[in-house]
C-alpha positions in Angstrom: 50.8 47.3 -93.7 49.9 43.6 -93.2 48.5 41.5 -90.4 48.7 37.8 -89.5 45.2 36.6 -88.8 46.4 33.7 -86.6 48.0 36.2 -84.3 45.0 38.5 -84.5 42.8 35.7 -83.4 45.2 34.6 -80.6 45.3 38.1 -79.1 41.6 38.9 -79.5 40.2 40.2 -76.2 36.8 41.6 -77.4 38.1 45.1 -77.3 35.8 47.5 -79.2 38.4 48.3 -81.9 39.1 44.5 -82.3 35.4 43.7 -82.6 35.0 46.5 -85.2 37.9 45.1 -87.3 36.6 41.5 -87.2 33.0 42.7 -88.1 34.4 44.7 -91.0 36.4 41.7 -92.3 33.3 39.4 -92.0 31.2 41.9 -94.0 33.7 41.7 -96.9 33.5 37.9 -97.3 31.0 35.9 -99.3 28.6 33.4 -97.6 30.5 30.6 -99.4 33.8 31.6 -98.0 32.4 32.0 -94.5 30.7 28.6 -94.7 33.9 27.0 -95.7 35.8 28.8 -92.9 33.1 27.7 -90.4 33.4 24.1 -91.5 37.2 24.0 -91.1 37.1 26.0 -87.9 34.6 23.7 -86.2 36.0 20.4 -87.6 38.0 19.7 -84.4 41.2 17.7 -84.2 41.6 14.6 -86.3 41.6 11.4 -84.3 42.2 7.8 -85.4 38.5 7.0 -85.2 37.7 9.5 -87.9 38.5 6.9 -90.6 35.8 4.4 -89.5 33.4 5.6 -92.3 34.8 5.9 -95.8 33.1 5.9 -99.2 34.1 2.3 -99.6 32.5 1.3 -96.3 29.3 3.2 -97.3 29.3 1.2 -100.5 29.5 -2.1 -98.6 26.8 -1.0 -96.3 24.3 0.3 -98.9 25.2 -1.2 -102.2 25.4 2.3 -103.7 28.6 3.4 -105.5 31.3 4.8 -103.3 31.3 8.0 -105.4 27.9 8.8 -104.0 29.4 9.5 -100.6 31.6 12.6 -100.5 34.0 13.9 -97.9 31.4 16.0 -96.2 29.0 13.1 -95.8 31.7 10.7 -94.5 33.3 13.3 -92.3 30.1 14.3 -90.6 29.2 10.6 -90.1 32.5 10.0 -88.4 32.1 13.1 -86.2 28.7 11.9 -85.0 30.1 8.5 -84.1 33.0 10.1 -82.2 31.0 12.8 -80.4 28.4 10.4 -79.3 30.9 7.7 -78.2 29.6 5.0 -80.5 33.0 4.8 -82.2 34.4 3.0 -79.2 31.7 0.3 -79.1 31.5 -1.6 -82.4 28.4 -3.6 -81.8 26.5 -0.6 -80.5 27.8 1.3 -83.5 26.3 -1.3 -85.8 23.0 -1.0 -84.0 22.9 2.7 -84.6 24.0 2.6 -88.2 21.5 -0.1 -89.0 18.7 2.0 -87.7 20.0 5.1 -89.5 20.1 3.2 -92.7 16.5 2.1 -92.2 15.3 5.6 -91.4 16.8 7.1 -94.5 16.5 4.2 -97.1 20.2 3.5 -97.0 21.0 7.2 -96.8 19.0 8.0 -99.8 16.4 10.3 -98.2 18.4 12.7 -96.0 15.6 15.3 -95.7 11.8 15.1 -95.6 10.2 14.7 -99.0 7.2 17.0 -98.0 7.7 20.7 -97.9 7.1 21.2 -94.2 3.9 23.2 -94.5 2.2 20.7 -92.2 4.4 22.0 -89.4 3.3 25.6 -89.7 2.0 26.9 -86.4 3.2 23.8 -84.4 4.1 25.6 -81.2 5.1 22.3 -79.6 8.0 22.3 -82.2 8.7 26.0 -81.5 7.3 27.0 -84.9 5.7 30.3 -83.9 6.4 32.5 -87.0 5.0 32.2 -90.5 7.4 30.1 -92.6 8.9 28.2 -89.6 7.3 24.9 -90.7 9.0 24.9 -94.1 12.3 26.3 -92.9 12.6 23.8 -90.1 11.2 20.7 -91.8 12.7 17.3 -91.1 16.3 16.7 -92.1 19.2 14.5 -91.3 19.4 10.9 -90.4 16.9 11.2 -87.5 14.8 14.0 -89.1 15.6 17.0 -87.0 12.3 18.9 -87.0 11.0 22.2 -85.7 12.6 25.5 -84.7 13.1 24.5 -81.1 15.1 21.4 -82.1 17.1 23.3 -84.7 18.0 25.9 -82.0 19.2 23.1 -79.7 21.3 21.7 -82.6 22.7 25.2 -83.3 23.7 25.5 -79.6 25.2 21.9 -79.5 27.2 22.4 -82.6 28.0 26.1 -82.0 26.7 27.1 -85.4 24.1 29.8 -85.5 23.6 29.3 -89.3 21.7 26.1 -88.5 18.9 28.3 -87.1 19.3 31.1 -89.6 19.3 29.0 -92.8 17.3 25.9 -91.8 16.9 22.5 -93.3 18.9 22.9 -96.5 22.0 24.1 -94.6 21.7 21.3 -92.1 21.3 18.7 -94.9 24.4 19.9 -96.6 26.6 20.4 -93.5 25.2 18.3 -90.7 23.4 15.3 -92.1 24.6 13.1 -89.2 25.5 15.5 -86.3 22.0 17.0 -86.5 21.0 13.8 -84.6 23.6 14.3 -81.8 21.3 16.2 -79.3 18.6 13.5 -79.7 21.1 10.7 -79.2 22.4 12.3 -76.0 18.9 13.2 -74.7 17.8 9.6 -75.1 20.9 8.1 -73.7 21.0 5.9 -76.8 24.6 4.6 -76.3 23.7 3.3 -72.9 20.5 1.7 -74.2 22.5 -0.1 -76.8 25.2 -1.3 -74.4 22.8 -2.4 -71.6 19.6 -3.5 -73.4 20.7 -4.4 -77.0 19.4 -4.1 -80.5 15.7 -4.5 -79.9 15.7 -1.7 -77.3 17.8 0.5 -79.6 15.1 0.1 -82.3 12.3 0.8 -79.9 14.0 4.0 -78.6 14.5 5.3 -82.1 11.2 4.3 -83.6 8.9 4.3 -80.6 7.8 0.8 -81.7 9.0 -1.9 -84.1 8.0 -0.5 -87.5 10.3 -2.0 -90.2 11.7 -4.5 -87.8 12.7 -7.0 -90.5 14.6 -4.4 -92.5 16.3 -3.1 -89.3 17.4 -6.6 -88.4 18.7 -7.3 -91.9 20.7 -4.1 -91.9 22.1 -5.0 -88.4 23.4 -8.2 -89.9 24.9 -6.3 -92.8 26.6 -3.8 -90.5 28.1 -6.5 -88.3 29.5 -8.3 -91.3 31.0 -5.1 -92.7 32.7 -4.2 -89.4 33.6 -7.7 -88.5 31.5 -7.8 -85.3 
């Protein structure tokens, strides 16, 4: 007896016997298989804008070899641009990318160097249990930090493993989309469109730290994207 999983998913109605069958199947699969399935399942439809960022573009932006930027890295980068709306506004996109490059040292430091122990007991970050500080340390292009912010990212991206597995999982799977909730909360696209690069930098940094480097990277991104 065989079954087509596409049809099984199509006709799933949360009946008890169906739930039992899906739970059993999930229990038979390794974490690696489930992770890969989740990545494919949540990828969304491919749109023309998903090719904005390529390994070659990353090489032009950063000076690092194209081989340093794999499909997961570029794919998540593209998804952030699409989901935030920056893909439709090239100059604003350059503002964002320039700041992300500055914050991560040209995408070299994609998670916090410290171990996160300084965040232990930080209730303002939602870190209420022992180990939360280290599990939910800063990661991603805008340093997603704290259990509360991880929980919001998990909800936004519909992936509970973000909260279950913490910073290493986010670094590997959502290096860019981990910033999506912050970008939306801070209306960053509108800031870029209406107030310009200086206001974008201030909104991200809370000041003008590293201004010269941010401005230089803005010039680089505009040249790469022909803005």
